[in-house]
A tleap script that builds the chain and sets N, CA, C and O, in Angstrom:
source leaprc.protein.ff14SB
mol = sequence {
  NMET THR LEU SER LYS GLU ARG LYS GLY GLU
  ILE ALA LEU ALA ALA LEU LYS TYR GLN LEU
  LYS ASN LYS ASP ILE LYS ILE ASN THR ASP
  MET LYS ARG GLY LEU GLY ASN VAL ALA LYS
  ASP THR GLY ILE PRO LEU LYS GLU LEU MET
  ALA PHE ALA LYS GLU LEU LEU SER GLU ALA
  LEU ASP GLU ALA LEU GLU ASP LYS CGLU
}
set mol.1.N position { 10.295 -10.697 -22.315 }
set mol.1.CA position { 8.959 -10.987 -21.873 }
set mol.1.C position { 8.237 -9.659 -21.618 }
set mol.1.O position { 8.772 -8.779 -20.942 }
set mol.2.N position { 7.048 -9.519 -22.148 }
set mol.2.CA position { 6.240 -8.337 -21.939 }
set mol.2.C position { 5.129 -8.659 -20.947 }
set mol.2.O position { 4.379 -9.616 -21.139 }
set mol.3.N position { 5.026 -7.870 -19.900 }
set mol.3.CA position { 4.011 -8.081 -18.882 }
set mol.3.C position { 2.807 -7.192 -19.154 }
set mol.3.O position { 2.951 -6.040 -19.564 }
set mol.4.N position { 1.625 -7.738 -18.924 }
set mol.4.CA position { 0.412 -6.939 -19.088 }
set mol.4.C position { 0.333 -5.918 -17.954 }
set mol.4.O position { 0.998 -6.052 -16.927 }
set mol.5.N position { -0.487 -4.908 -18.163 }
set mol.5.CA position { -0.687 -3.884 -17.147 }
set mol.5.C position { -1.255 -4.513 -15.865 }
set mol.5.O position { -0.883 -4.136 -14.754 }
set mol.6.N position { -2.152 -5.469 -16.047 }
set mol.6.CA position { -2.747 -6.158 -14.901 }
set mol.6.C position { -1.688 -6.932 -14.123 }
set mol.6.O position { -1.666 -6.889 -12.893 }
set mol.7.N position { -0.816 -7.636 -14.830 }
set mol.7.CA position { 0.234 -8.422 -14.163 }
set mol.7.C position { 1.217 -7.509 -13.444 }
set mol.7.O position { 1.661 -7.824 -12.340 }
set mol.8.N position { 1.558 -6.393 -14.053 }
set mol.8.CA position { 2.449 -5.427 -13.404 }
set mol.8.C position { 1.823 -4.947 -12.090 }
set mol.8.O position { 2.512 -4.806 -11.080 }
set mol.9.N position { 0.506 -4.698 -12.118 }
set mol.9.CA position { -0.195 -4.276 -10.912 }
set mol.9.C position { -0.166 -5.339 -9.830 }
set mol.9.O position { 0.017 -5.033 -8.652 }
set mol.10.N position { -0.350 -6.601 -10.237 }
set mol.10.CA position { -0.303 -7.709 -9.286 }
set mol.10.C position { 1.075 -7.811 -8.638 }
set mol.10.O position { 1.186 -8.012 -7.429 }
set mol.11.N position { 2.104 -7.675 -9.435 }
set mol.11.CA position { 3.480 -7.758 -8.927 }
set mol.11.C position { 3.768 -6.587 -7.996 }
set mol.11.O position { 4.354 -6.770 -6.928 }
set mol.12.N position { 3.361 -5.393 -8.394 }
set mol.12.CA position { 3.590 -4.210 -7.565 }
set mol.12.C position { 2.876 -4.335 -6.223 }
set mol.12.O position { 3.442 -3.997 -5.183 }
set mol.13.N position { 1.642 -4.818 -6.242 }
set mol.13.CA position { 0.880 -4.981 -5.011 }
set mol.13.C position { 1.517 -6.035 -4.106 }
set mol.13.O position { 1.615 -5.832 -2.895 }
set mol.14.N position { 1.941 -7.136 -4.669 }
set mol.14.CA position { 2.602 -8.179 -3.880 }
set mol.14.C position { 3.905 -7.660 -3.267 }
set mol.14.O position { 4.205 -7.957 -2.111 }
set mol.15.N position { 4.667 -6.897 -4.022 }
set mol.15.CA position { 5.923 -6.340 -3.515 }
set mol.15.C position { 5.649 -5.340 -2.394 }
set mol.15.O position { 6.375 -5.298 -1.401 }
set mol.16.N position { 4.606 -4.541 -2.557 }
set mol.16.CA position { 4.248 -3.562 -1.535 }
set mol.16.C position { 3.786 -4.260 -0.256 }
set mol.16.O position { 4.170 -3.861 0.843 }
set mol.17.N position { 2.969 -5.294 -0.396 }
set mol.17.CA position { 2.518 -6.054 0.770 }
set mol.17.C position { 3.701 -6.706 1.484 }
set mol.17.O position { 3.745 -6.748 2.714 }
set mol.18.N position { 4.655 -7.212 0.711 }
set mol.18.CA position { 5.857 -7.805 1.285 }
set mol.18.C position { 6.605 -6.770 2.127 }
set mol.18.O position { 7.038 -7.055 3.243 }
set mol.19.N position { 6.746 -5.572 1.575 }
set mol.19.CA position { 7.434 -4.492 2.300 }
set mol.19.C position { 6.695 -4.144 3.582 }
set mol.19.O position { 7.318 -3.933 4.622 }
set mol.20.N position { 5.362 -4.083 3.511 }
set mol.20.CA position { 4.582 -3.752 4.703 }
set mol.20.C position { 4.781 -4.777 5.808 }
set mol.20.O position { 4.861 -4.418 6.983 }
set mol.21.N position { 4.860 -6.034 5.441 }
set mol.21.CA position { 5.022 -7.105 6.428 }
set mol.21.C position { 6.400 -7.071 7.080 }
set mol.21.O position { 6.558 -7.512 8.218 }
set mol.22.N position { 7.382 -6.560 6.379 }
set mol.22.CA position { 8.758 -6.635 6.854 }
set mol.22.C position { 9.333 -5.289 7.286 }
set mol.22.O position { 10.547 -5.149 7.432 }
set mol.23.N position { 8.469 -4.303 7.488 }
set mol.23.CA position { 8.939 -2.977 7.839 }
set mol.23.C position { 8.020 -2.392 8.903 }
set mol.23.O position { 6.805 -2.580 8.852 }
set mol.24.N position { 8.596 -1.690 9.857 }
set mol.24.CA position { 7.783 -1.008 10.867 }
set mol.24.C position { 7.026 0.130 10.188 }
set mol.24.O position { 7.579 0.875 9.378 }
set mol.25.N position { 5.756 0.242 10.538 }
set mol.25.CA position { 4.917 1.289 9.962 }
set mol.25.C position { 4.466 2.210 11.085 }
set mol.25.O position { 3.915 1.759 12.089 }
set mol.26.N position { 4.703 3.491 10.908 }
set mol.26.CA position { 4.241 4.471 11.882 }
set mol.26.C position { 2.958 5.094 11.344 }
set mol.26.O position { 2.942 5.715 10.281 }
set mol.27.N position { 1.896 4.912 12.102 }
set mol.27.CA position { 0.614 5.472 11.693 }
set mol.27.C position { 0.394 6.741 12.509 }
set mol.27.O position { 0.060 6.694 13.693 }
set mol.28.N position { 0.592 7.877 11.839 }
set mol.28.CA position { 0.427 9.175 12.491 }
set mol.28.C position { 0.120 10.232 11.421 }
set mol.28.O position { -0.129 9.898 10.263 }
set mol.29.N position { 0.141 11.477 11.813 }
set mol.29.CA position { -0.201 12.547 10.865 }
set mol.29.C position { 0.819 12.660 9.733 }
set mol.29.O position { 0.494 13.180 8.666 }
set mol.30.N position { 2.026 12.192 9.943 }
set mol.30.CA position { 3.034 12.236 8.885 }
set mol.30.C position { 2.661 11.332 7.712 }
set mol.30.O position { 3.089 11.563 6.581 }
set mol.31.N position { 1.860 10.303 7.988 }
set mol.31.CA position { 1.457 9.391 6.926 }
set mol.31.C position { 0.648 10.131 5.864 }
set mol.31.O position { 0.864 9.931 4.669 }
set mol.32.N position { -0.281 10.984 6.294 }
set mol.32.CA position { -1.095 11.746 5.336 }
set mol.32.C position { -0.217 12.714 4.551 }
set mol.32.O position { -0.415 12.902 3.351 }
set mol.33.N position { 0.741 13.321 5.218 }
set mol.33.CA position { 1.659 14.229 4.534 }
set mol.33.C position { 2.467 13.458 3.485 }
set mol.33.O position { 2.683 13.943 2.374 }
set mol.34.N position { 2.909 12.257 3.850 }
set mol.34.CA position { 3.659 11.430 2.910 }
set mol.34.C position { 2.817 11.059 1.702 }
set mol.34.O position { 3.303 11.083 0.571 }
set mol.35.N position { 1.548 10.713 1.940 }
set mol.35.CA position { 0.661 10.403 0.822 }
set mol.35.C position { 0.435 11.641 -0.037 }
set mol.35.O position { 0.328 11.542 -1.260 }
set mol.36.N position { 0.363 12.802 0.599 }
set mol.36.CA position { 0.216 14.054 -0.154 }
set mol.36.C position { 1.402 14.284 -1.070 }
set mol.36.O position { 1.243 14.729 -2.206 }
set mol.37.N position { 2.591 13.980 -0.573 }
set mol.37.CA position { 3.795 14.122 -1.399 }
set mol.37.C position { 3.775 13.154 -2.576 }
set mol.37.O position { 4.156 13.507 -3.692 }
set mol.38.N position { 3.326 11.926 -2.312 }
set mol.38.CA position { 3.220 10.939 -3.390 }
set mol.38.C position { 2.216 11.416 -4.431 }
set mol.38.O position { 2.461 11.314 -5.633 }
set mol.39.N position { 1.081 11.939 -3.962 }
set mol.39.CA position { 0.051 12.440 -4.885 }
set mol.39.C position { 0.614 13.551 -5.766 }
set mol.39.O position { 0.394 13.573 -6.977 }
set mol.40.N position { 1.329 14.451 -5.152 }
set mol.40.CA position { 1.909 15.572 -5.901 }
set mol.40.C position { 2.930 15.081 -6.925 }
set mol.40.O position { 2.949 15.551 -8.063 }
set mol.41.N position { 3.771 14.142 -6.522 }
set mol.41.CA position { 4.844 13.661 -7.399 }
set mol.41.C position { 4.353 12.746 -8.517 }
set mol.41.O position { 4.961 12.690 -9.586 }
set mol.42.N position { 3.249 12.026 -8.274 }
set mol.42.CA position { 2.791 11.042 -9.257 }
set mol.42.C position { 1.561 11.472 -10.041 }
set mol.42.O position { 1.263 10.910 -11.095 }
set mol.43.N position { 0.848 12.466 -9.527 }
set mol.43.CA position { -0.385 12.873 -10.182 }
set mol.43.C position { -1.579 12.008 -9.809 }
set mol.43.O position { -2.668 12.192 -10.352 }
set mol.44.N position { -1.393 11.075 -8.896 }
set mol.44.CA position { -2.496 10.242 -8.416 }
set mol.44.C position { -3.264 11.063 -7.382 }
set mol.44.O position { -2.655 11.612 -6.464 }
set mol.45.N position { -4.584 11.158 -7.513 }
set mol.45.CA position { -5.359 11.954 -6.547 }
set mol.45.C position { -5.179 11.459 -5.111 }
set mol.45.O position { -5.156 10.255 -4.857 }
set mol.46.N position { -5.054 12.399 -4.184 }
set mol.46.CA position { -4.831 12.072 -2.780 }
set mol.46.C position { -5.946 11.180 -2.235 }
set mol.46.O position { -5.670 10.241 -1.488 }
set mol.47.N position { -7.195 11.457 -2.595 }
set mol.47.CA position { -8.301 10.630 -2.100 }
set mol.47.C position { -8.140 9.176 -2.522 }
set mol.47.O position { -8.436 8.264 -1.750 }
set mol.48.N position { -7.668 8.960 -3.753 }
set mol.48.CA position { -7.451 7.589 -4.221 }
set mol.48.C position { -6.313 6.935 -3.460 }
set mol.48.O position { -6.410 5.770 -3.075 }
set mol.49.N position { -5.238 7.673 -3.240 }
set mol.49.CA position { -4.106 7.123 -2.485 }
set mol.49.C position { -4.516 6.784 -1.060 }
set mol.49.O position { -4.112 5.750 -0.528 }
set mol.50.N position { -5.312 7.645 -0.441 }
set mol.50.CA position { -5.752 7.384 0.924 }
set mol.50.C position { -6.654 6.154 0.976 }
set mol.50.O position { -6.529 5.339 1.890 }
set mol.51.N position { -7.551 6.008 0.021 }
set mol.51.CA position { -8.419 4.829 -0.022 }
set mol.51.C position { -7.590 3.562 -0.215 }
set mol.51.O position { -7.847 2.542 0.423 }
set mol.52.N position { -6.589 3.632 -1.102 }
set mol.52.CA position { -5.706 2.498 -1.351 }
set mol.52.C position { -4.924 2.135 -0.091 }
set mol.52.O position { -4.810 0.960 0.257 }
set mol.53.N position { -4.386 3.148 0.591 }
set mol.53.CA position { -3.602 2.910 1.810 }
set mol.53.C position { -4.474 2.281 2.891 }
set mol.53.O position { -4.041 1.351 3.571 }
set mol.54.N position { -5.699 2.777 3.055 }
set mol.54.CA position { -6.597 2.215 4.064 }
set mol.54.C position { -6.870 0.739 3.785 }
set mol.54.O position { -6.815 -0.097 4.687 }
set mol.55.N position { -7.162 0.435 2.529 }
set mol.55.CA position { -7.453 -0.942 2.159 }
set mol.55.C position { -6.235 -1.838 2.366 }
set mol.55.O position { -6.348 -2.936 2.912 }
set mol.56.N position { -5.085 -1.367 1.930 }
set mol.56.CA position { -3.854 -2.147 2.036 }
set mol.56.C position { -3.469 -2.381 3.495 }
set mol.56.O position { -3.104 -3.495 3.870 }
set mol.57.N position { -3.549 -1.342 4.314 }
set mol.57.CA position { -3.201 -1.486 5.729 }
set mol.57.C position { -4.202 -2.378 6.455 }
set mol.57.O position { -3.823 -3.140 7.343 }
set mol.58.N position { -5.460 -2.289 6.089 }
set mol.58.CA position { -6.474 -3.148 6.694 }
set mol.58.C position { -6.199 -4.614 6.369 }
set mol.58.O position { -6.284 -5.473 7.247 }
set mol.59.N position { -5.873 -4.898 5.118 }
set mol.59.CA position { -5.547 -6.273 4.713 }
set mol.59.C position { -4.305 -6.764 5.446 }
set mol.59.O position { -4.269 -7.902 5.913 }
set mol.60.N position { -3.292 -5.916 5.549 }
set mol.60.CA position { -2.052 -6.308 6.228 }
set mol.60.C position { -2.318 -6.605 7.701 }
set mol.60.O position { -1.776 -7.564 8.249 }
set mol.61.N position { -3.155 -5.781 8.346 }
set mol.61.CA position { -3.486 -6.001 9.747 }
set mol.61.C position { -4.273 -7.292 9.918 }
set mol.61.O position { -4.005 -8.070 10.834 }
set mol.62.N position { -5.245 -7.521 9.038 }
set mol.62.CA position { -6.016 -8.765 9.102 }
set mol.62.C position { -5.113 -9.988 8.973 }
set mol.62.O position { -5.271 -10.962 9.710 }
set mol.63.N position { -4.173 -9.939 8.044 }
set mol.63.CA position { -3.261 -11.060 7.839 }
set mol.63.C position { -2.342 -11.241 9.053 }
set mol.63.O position { -2.045 -12.373 9.436 }
set mol.64.N position { -1.897 -10.151 9.651 }
set mol.64.CA position { -0.996 -10.239 10.796 }
set mol.64.C position { -1.693 -10.811 12.025 }
set mol.64.O position { -1.061 -11.479 12.843 }
set mol.65.N position { -2.996 -10.553 12.159 }
set mol.65.CA position { -3.734 -11.011 13.327 }
set mol.65.C position { -4.505 -12.301 13.087 }
set mol.65.O position { -5.213 -12.781 13.973 }
set mol.66.N position { -4.372 -12.852 11.910 }
set mol.66.CA position { -5.072 -14.056 11.521 }
set mol.66.C position { -4.599 -15.267 12.327 }
set mol.66.O position { -3.403 -15.420 12.575 }
set mol.67.N position { -5.530 -16.118 12.732 }
set mol.67.CA position { -5.169 -17.363 13.401 }
set mol.67.C position { -4.500 -18.294 12.397 }
set mol.67.O position { -5.009 -18.483 11.292 }
set mol.68.N position { -3.383 -18.867 12.765 }
set mol.68.CA position { -2.620 -19.741 11.857 }
set mol.68.C position { -2.882 -21.219 12.132 }
set mol.68.O position { -2.103 -22.074 11.709 }
set mol.69.N position { -3.971 -21.525 12.836 }
set mol.69.CA position { -4.247 -22.920 13.210 }
set mol.69.C position { -4.778 -23.730 12.096 }
set mol.69.O position { -5.053 -24.917 12.272 }
savepdb mol mol.pdb
quit
């Protein structure tokens, strides 16, 4: 089975969100350093990684604090 680039992205995002929900996250200055390392290793611009992280963490926080009624 060959997956489209879009589907691969959907799967990767879902897996990442799953990890965020099931893992303690420390939000501190080390987070930016970690993103810097990812940027260096992957070639993804740091500004893009930071924007992605902000969006992802915001969504995760919204889901965690959401009323389940």
